[in-house]
N, C-alpha and C positions, 0 to 999 in steps of 0.2 A: 504493499499500499504506500501511499504517498507519504513522504516524511520530510519536513522543512525544520532544521534546527539552526536557530539564530544564536549569533555570540558576538561579543566585542562591545557590548555596552558598559556603561560605568558612570562614574562621577567626573565631571569635567568643569573647569571654570569658563566663564563667558569668554568668548574668543578662541577657545580651544578647539581641538579636532579629535574626532574618533573615526574608526573604520569599523563598520559591521560587516558580518559574514553570515551567510546563510548557506548551510550545507543541504544539499538535495539528494534524495534517493526514492526508489520506488517507481520511477517514470523516466522517459527519455528527455532529459533536461534541455538538451539543445533544441528541442522542436516547441517549445512553450515560451510565450511572453511571460515575464516575471515582474512583479511590483514589489514596492515597500509601502506600508501603510502604518500609520502611528495612532495611538490613542492616549491622549493626556487625561489625567485624573478628572473624573466629573464630566467628561466630553465624549463624544460620538468618534467613531473611526474616522481618520483624515488620511486621504491619498497623498503619498509624498513623491513617488517617481515610478516609472515603468520603463522597461527595456524589451525590445524585440529579440527573438532569436538571432543569434550572431552578434548582437550588440550594437548594429549600426545605427539603430533608431532608438532614441531615448526621449523621455519627456518628464517634466517637472512640474510640480505645483508653483505657483507664484511665491509662496511663502519660503521656498527653499532654493529657487532657481538662482544660479551663480555661486551658491555656497555648498551644496552637495553634488556629488557625482555617482551616478549609478554605473555598475559594469558587471560584466559576467565572465566566468572562466568555463566554457562549455566543457572543456577537456577534464576539468575536475569537478564538474557539477556543483559549482559554486556562484552565488550571487553576492555582490558587494554593494555598499553604500559608504562612500567617503563623505564625512560630514566636516565641513570647515567653518570657521568663523561662527561657532555655535552661541545660542542665545538661550536665556532661561526659557523663553517660550517654545524651544525644541524639546523641553522635558516631556518625556512619554515613553510608553513602551512601544517598541518598533517591532513589526511583524514583516517577515517575507510571505509573499502570496504567489500562488500559481494560477495561471490563466486556465479556464476550463477546458479549452479545446486547443489541439495542434493548429497553430495559426503563424504564417510567415511575417505578418506585419507587426503593427503596434495598436492594439484596439484600445479605445477610450475606457478607462477605468470604471468599473461599477462593482460593487460589492458581490453582486450576484453572480459576475463572471469570473471572479477570483476567490472561489469557495474553499480552497485548501490554503490554510495558514499554519505557521509554526506557533511555538508557545511564547514566542517574544522576547526581547531583550531589552532591560531598562536603561534608559539614558536619562541622566539628570544633570542639568546644567546650572551650576550655582556656585557663588563664590564663598 
């Protein structure tokens, strides 16, 4: 079955950086678009970024554009999120998510189309 295991979260000061990883198994990783989603305390899920198979197409929410970089290593079945210039409002649990279908492009994110998620990794930005 699909398994997604996030890691790399932690406590960082404002302005700092973190790199999140998501180890995928149970499916042919290279065939599926992937996304990062986050959920802050008391709030609903928020889409962060998506990447198409192969990594040539990416998309970002306005709140992270220019600060975060999504990438993937299809040979290692791993998804990454490089987070720079972190701010307190980036504090959240970060989840990686798998698109429902095999697809060569980059679909618009919706929760219904990304039903598989990992357990999440906590990111806390605080001085």
